[in-house]
Backbone as a chain_set.jsonl record, in Angstrom:
{"seq": "MVDYKAGQFLTVTTPPKILYNPVPPYPRAARELGLEGKTLLRVEILKDGRPGMIQVRKSCGHTILDEAAASAIKQWKFAPAQDGLIAVRSVVDLPIRFSLKSLG", "coords": {"N": [[0.816, -1.23, 0.022], [0.611, 2.047, -0.819], [1.173, 6.064, -0.036], [0.63, 8.79, -1.743], [1.972, 11.669, -1.508], [2.278, 15.138, -1.469], [4.223, 14.83, -3.54], [6.14, 12.637, -2.773], [6.734, 9.498, -2.237], [5.596, 7.2, 0.327], [5.947, 4.783, 2.273], [3.554, 2.696, 3.663], [3.679, 0.949, 6.568], [2.081, -0.757, 8.352], [-1.392, -1.595, 7.49], [-4.669, -0.141, 6.9], [-7.143, -1.132, 9.447], [-10.23, -2.866, 9.911], [-12.479, -0.921, 11.992], [-15.193, -0.542, 12.652], [-18.237, -2.565, 11.22], [-20.803, -2.045, 10.809], [-23.284, -4.396, 9.146], [-24.142, -4.539, 5.817], [-27.835, -3.238, 5.326], [-30.095, -5.099, 3.421], [-31.573, -4.061, 0.461], [-35.148, -4.29, 0.227], [-36.993, -4.091, -2.665], [-34.477, -5.684, -4.093], [-34.904, -7.69, -2.26], [-37.319, -8.732, -2.484], [-37.066, -9.178, -5.49], [-35.483, -10.996, -5.364], [-32.25, -10.075, -5.938], [-29.16, -10.492, -6.008], [-25.55, -10.93, -5.061], [-21.787, -9.637, -5.739], [-20.783, -6.788, -4.448], [-17.166, -5.029, -5.556], [-15.561, -2.624, -4.306], [-13.863, 0.212, -4.019], [-11.899, 1.857, -1.727], [-11.302, 5.162, -0.118], [-9.124, 5.605, 2.468], [-9.346, 7.874, 5.124], [-6.665, 9.593, 6.713], [-8.121, 9.978, 9.364], [-9.23, 7.62, 9.85], [-11.952, 7.819, 8.559], [-14.163, 6.725, 5.942], [-13.722, 8.038, 2.776], [-13.401, 8.691, -0.068], [-15.538, 6.484, -2.468], [-15.526, 4.329, -4.365], [-17.557, 2.477, -7.242], [-15.611, -0.421, -7.835], [-15.977, -3.17, -9.167], [-19.302, -4.097, -10.149], [-21.917, -5.729, -8.98], [-23.769, -6.336, -10.962], [-25.868, -5.098, -9.834], [-27.404, -2.39, -9.827], [-28.992, -1.08, -7.423], [-28.325, -2.845, -5.854], [-25.424, -2.311, -5.361], [-25.431, 0.527, -4.92], [-26.341, 0.45, -1.956], [-24.622, -1.042, -0.795], [-22.019, 0.982, -1.412], [-23.398, 2.968, -0.047], [-23.689, 1.795, 2.606], [-20.917, 1.325, 3.539], [-20.019, 4.172, 3.899], [-20.522, 4.322, 6.765], [-19.108, 3.154, 7.712], [-16.021, 2.475, 10.057], [-12.662, 2.946, 10.323], [-9.353, 2.026, 11.435], [-6.603, 4.201, 10.978], [-4.208, 4.147, 8.181], [-0.933, 3.714, 8.675], [2.317, 4.88, 8.533], [4.904, 3.973, 10.116], [4.913, 6.093, 12.692], [2.964, 7.764, 12.044], [-0.409, 8.785, 10.801], [-1.443, 8.058, 7.429], [-2.978, 8.544, 4.814], [-5.296, 6.127, 2.635], [-5.508, 3.733, 0.512], [-8.371, 1.177, -0.339], [-9.498, -2.167, -1.434], [-12.78, -3.38, -0.999], [-14.852, -5.927, -0.623], [-18.569, -6.608, -0.846], [-20.644, -8.758, -0.099], [-24.218, -9.53, -1.422], [-26.435, -11.682, 0.057], [-29.466, -14.021, -0.452], [-29.845, -16.069, 1.053], [-28.268, -15.56, 3.669], [-30.14, -14.201, 4.975], [-31.851, -15.922, 6.297]], "CA": [[-0.254, 0.167, -0.282], [1.35, 3.217, -0.857], [0.183, 7.192, -0.468], [1.336, 9.937, -2.446], [1.692, 13.005, -0.666], [4.003, 16.094, -1.42], [5.549, 14.651, -5.057], [7.283, 11.956, -2.506], [5.811, 7.851, -2.025], [5.34, 6.738, 1.744], [6.046, 3.256, 2.362], [2.687, 1.814, 5.054], [4.043, -0.213, 6.999], [0.363, -0.716, 8.969], [-2.889, -1.354, 7.182], [-5.832, -0.189, 7.728], [-8.153, -1.986, 9.788], [-11.961, -2.301, 10.402], [-13.064, -1.093, 13.481], [-17.111, -0.998, 12.588], [-18.662, -2.408, 10.103], [-22.193, -2.686, 10.198], [-24.192, -5.546, 8.08], [-25.266, -3.385, 4.893], [-29.456, -3.311, 5.076], [-30.413, -5.452, 1.911], [-32.767, -3.411, -0.148], [-36.765, -4.799, 0.135], [-36.762, -4.0, -3.462], [-33.659, -6.613, -4.057], [-35.128, -9.361, -1.497], [-38.759, -9.25, -3.166], [-37.15, -9.879, -6.728], [-34.508, -12.057, -5.783], [-31.318, -10.209, -6.534], [-27.614, -11.512, -5.314], [-24.766, -10.44, -5.942], [-21.075, -9.166, -4.557], [-20.212, -5.651, -5.337], [-16.152, -4.681, -5.178], [-15.403, -1.409, -3.722], [-12.515, 0.713, -4.047], [-12.831, 2.997, -0.198], [-10.577, 5.629, 0.357], [-9.477, 5.82, 4.102], [-8.534, 9.013, 5.388], [-5.946, 9.737, 7.957], [-8.732, 10.192, 10.943], [-10.469, 6.661, 9.826], [-13.318, 8.028, 7.755], [-14.213, 6.365, 4.129], [-13.823, 8.966, 2.452], [-13.881, 8.484, -1.834], [-15.947, 5.516, -2.028], [-16.174, 4.265, -5.82], [-17.543, 0.737, -7.874], [-14.834, -0.757, -9.023], [-16.669, -3.849, -10.302], [-20.486, -4.376, -9.927], [-22.703, -6.716, -9.104], [-24.665, -6.39, -11.872], [-27.249, -4.816, -10.023], [-27.642, -1.168, -9.307], [-29.681, -0.916, -6.049], [-26.997, -3.52, -4.695], [-24.274, -1.466, -5.761], [-25.796, 1.417, -4.35], [-27.053, -0.069, -0.612], [-23.167, -1.623, -0.164], [-21.416, 2.475, -1.237], [-24.026, 3.5, 1.403], [-23.288, 1.329, 4.137], [-19.351, 1.888, 3.918], [-19.906, 5.409, 4.797], [-21.131, 4.281, 8.029], [-17.782, 2.269, 8.368], [-14.665, 3.2, 10.561], [-11.655, 2.434, 10.263], [-8.159, 2.511, 12.181], [-6.155, 4.21, 9.622], [-2.983, 2.795, 8.072], [0.204, 4.003, 9.179], [3.551, 4.893, 8.248], [5.728, 4.311, 11.282], [3.677, 6.083, 13.905], [2.076, 8.921, 11.395], [-1.357, 8.329, 10.242], [-1.862, 8.237, 6.53], [-4.273, 8.032, 3.578], [-4.718, 5.045, 2.084], [-6.918, 3.218, -0.451], [-8.165, -0.488, -0.027], [-10.515, -2.532, -2.113], [-13.503, -4.262, -0.081], [-16.247, -6.589, -1.363], [-19.669, -6.563, -0.389], [-21.733, -9.794, -0.739], [-25.786, -9.787, -0.472], [-27.092, -13.209, -0.474], [-30.595, -14.316, 0.17], [-29.414, -17.31, 2.216], [-27.667, -14.833, 4.55], [-31.015, -13.044, 5.77], [-32.463, -16.773, 7.367]], "C": [[0.757, 1.001, -0.069], [0.402, 4.661, -1.291], [1.346, 8.429, -0.891], [0.97, 11.208, -1.917], [3.226, 13.789, -1.327], [5.061, 15.901, -2.15], [6.723, 13.573, -3.982], [6.239, 10.448, -1.991], [6.452, 8.06, -0.664], [5.302, 5.332, 1.493], [4.879, 3.006, 3.992], [3.386, 0.66, 5.22], [2.603, -0.487, 8.106], [-0.812, -0.556, 8.105], [-3.639, -0.962, 7.93], [-6.658, -1.145, 8.276], [-9.337, -1.495, 9.981], [-12.356, -2.09, 11.948], [-14.848, -1.5, 13.774], [-17.405, -1.553, 11.57], [-20.36, -2.866, 9.955], [-22.794, -3.362, 9.303], [-24.838, -4.457, 7.444], [-26.949, -3.728, 5.146], [-29.149, -3.784, 3.589], [-32.018, -4.89, 1.873], [-34.393, -4.488, -0.493], [-36.618, -4.756, -1.493], [-36.185, -5.337, -4.071], [-34.351, -7.929, -3.812], [-36.48, -9.679, -2.781], [-38.273, -9.314, -5.314], [-36.053, -11.036, -6.786], [-33.122, -12.023, -6.548], [-30.304, -10.311, -5.744], [-26.867, -10.75, -5.966], [-23.24, -9.797, -4.953], [-20.378, -7.636, -5.199], [-18.442, -5.656, -4.775], [-16.5, -3.422, -5.193], [-14.476, -0.723, -3.468], [-12.825, 1.745, -2.887], [-11.245, 3.495, -0.267], [-10.828, 6.024, 1.926], [-8.565, 6.869, 4.147], [-7.313, 8.54, 6.732], [-6.475, 10.078, 9.356], [-9.702, 8.997, 10.665], [-11.496, 6.694, 9.575], [-13.27, 7.683, 6.401], [-14.148, 8.25, 3.746], [-14.299, 9.293, 1.013], [-14.612, 7.112, -2.168], [-16.392, 5.401, -4.51], [-16.431, 2.581, -6.226], [-16.278, 0.494, -8.73], [-15.392, -1.975, -9.972], [-18.033, -4.461, -9.368], [-21.031, -5.914, -9.994], [-23.72, -7.151, -9.882], [-25.963, -5.584, -11.643], [-27.283, -3.429, -8.983], [-27.823, -0.786, -8.174], [-28.843, -1.663, -5.139], [-25.891, -2.716, -4.463], [-24.519, -0.327, -4.678], [-25.747, 1.7, -2.469], [-25.243, -0.409, -0.056], [-22.426, -0.173, -0.268], [-22.467, 3.124, -0.055], [-23.642, 3.205, 2.816], [-21.564, 1.461, 4.646], [-19.555, 3.362, 4.319], [-20.101, 5.381, 6.151], [-20.107, 4.176, 8.936], [-16.995, 2.994, 9.393], [-13.576, 2.868, 10.913], [-9.887, 2.792, 11.029], [-7.031, 3.034, 10.79], [-4.697, 3.821, 9.061], [-1.953, 4.146, 8.435], [1.58, 3.757, 8.83], [4.361, 5.328, 9.508], [4.624, 4.65, 12.191], [2.534, 7.437, 13.474], [0.905, 7.848, 10.734], [-1.224, 8.129, 8.91], [-2.825, 7.954, 5.709], [-3.951, 6.918, 3.061], [-6.309, 4.195, 1.248], [-7.031, 1.68, -0.828], [-9.633, -0.612, -0.974], [-11.636, -3.661, -1.274], [-14.972, -4.694, -0.635], [-17.592, -6.517, -0.406], [-20.412, -7.207, -0.771], [-23.045, -9.752, -0.177], [-26.259, -10.975, -1.007], [-27.905, -13.301, -0.017], [-30.535, -15.157, 1.581], [-28.858, -16.785, 3.721], [-28.881, -14.271, 5.257], [-31.564, -14.215, 6.455], [-33.402, -17.57, 6.83]], "O": [[1.677, 0.79, 0.721], [-0.487, 4.761, -2.137], [2.449, 8.762, -0.46], [-0.159, 11.697, -1.902], [4.389, 13.452, -1.549], [6.22, 16.286, -1.992], [7.929, 13.606, -4.227], [5.14, 10.552, -1.447], [7.434, 8.761, -0.417], [4.668, 4.81, 0.576], [5.31, 3.118, 5.14], [3.65, -0.274, 4.464], [2.797, 0.498, 8.819], [-1.261, 0.581, 7.957], [-3.669, -1.111, 9.151], [-6.937, -2.09, 7.537], [-9.671, -0.325, 10.164], [-12.487, -2.939, 12.83], [-15.463, -2.232, 14.549], [-16.785, -1.068, 10.623], [-20.91, -3.71, 9.247], [-22.86, -2.667, 8.289], [-25.661, -3.673, 7.917], [-27.102, -4.948, 5.084], [-28.38, -3.266, 2.78], [-33.027, -5.031, 2.565], [-34.491, -5.28, -1.43], [-35.872, -5.696, -1.771], [-36.987, -6.144, -4.54], [-34.464, -8.896, -4.564], [-36.529, -10.55, -3.65], [-39.115, -9.467, -6.199], [-35.758, -11.759, -7.738], [-32.66, -12.884, -7.297], [-30.59, -10.2, -4.551], [-27.091, -10.084, -6.977], [-23.367, -9.518, -3.761], [-19.652, -7.51, -6.185], [-18.243, -6.201, -3.689], [-17.449, -2.974, -5.836], [-14.014, -1.032, -2.369], [-13.836, 2.443, -2.968], [-10.256, 2.774, -0.4], [-11.821, 6.451, 2.515], [-7.474, 6.974, 3.587], [-7.209, 7.512, 7.402], [-5.759, 10.378, 10.311], [-10.858, 9.102, 11.074], [-12.281, 5.883, 10.065], [-12.451, 8.226, 5.66], [-14.466, 9.265, 4.367], [-15.301, 9.97, 0.789], [-13.682, 6.319, -2.023], [-17.038, 5.994, -5.374], [-15.788, 1.645, -5.75], [-15.96, 0.95, -9.829], [-15.34, -1.924, -11.201], [-17.956, -5.063, -8.297], [-20.735, -6.871, -10.709], [-24.45, -8.111, -9.634], [-26.84, -5.333, -12.47], [-27.21, -3.422, -7.754], [-26.93, -0.107, -7.667], [-28.615, -1.346, -3.971], [-25.488, -2.492, -3.322], [-23.84, -0.295, -3.652], [-25.325, 2.682, -1.859], [-24.804, 0.025, 1.01], [-22.062, 0.15, 0.862], [-21.959, 3.827, 0.819], [-23.386, 3.924, 3.782], [-21.132, 1.639, 5.785], [-19.025, 3.594, 5.406], [-19.862, 6.41, 6.783], [-19.932, 4.591, 10.081], [-17.313, 4.164, 9.605], [-13.504, 2.398, 12.048], [-9.448, 3.942, 11.007], [-6.758, 2.316, 9.828], [-4.084, 3.03, 9.778], [-2.288, 5.331, 8.426], [2.039, 2.615, 8.806], [4.526, 6.477, 9.918], [3.674, 3.922, 12.482], [1.652, 7.941, 14.169], [1.05, 6.694, 10.33], [-0.088, 7.675, 9.044], [-3.557, 7.0, 5.971], [-2.793, 6.525, 2.917], [-7.527, 4.174, 1.426], [-6.166, 1.031, -1.415], [-10.495, 0.235, -1.208], [-11.192, -4.769, -0.976], [-15.918, -3.98, -0.966], [-17.449, -6.36, 0.806], [-21.104, -6.813, -1.709], [-23.279, -9.86, 1.027], [-26.452, -11.259, -2.189], [-27.85, -12.815, 1.112], [-30.993, -14.955, 2.706], [-28.984, -17.458, 4.744], [-28.572, -13.775, 6.341], [-31.964, -13.812, 7.548], [-34.03, -18.352, 7.544]]}, "num_chains": 1, "name": "protein.A"}
């Protein structure tokens, strides 16, 4: 993982960690239509551990699920990546899976 800052590259020695990740709500319309899938999101993790920019890197094929995944990530909290003892911005790819079997 590398963070670009002020014309130099910093090597991240400690990757970010997820501290709080509530399960994304399964959209009712998606459940009723039987939609399932895995969305891969590219997430910027800011120095304070909040998610910054979120992009759909690979759609599950259903916009409603992609949007639900991105919306859920906005609520997550992270321990930021660190270069030594300094918190740095980082970017990670996070998969979010929607499966009707997981609803019980």
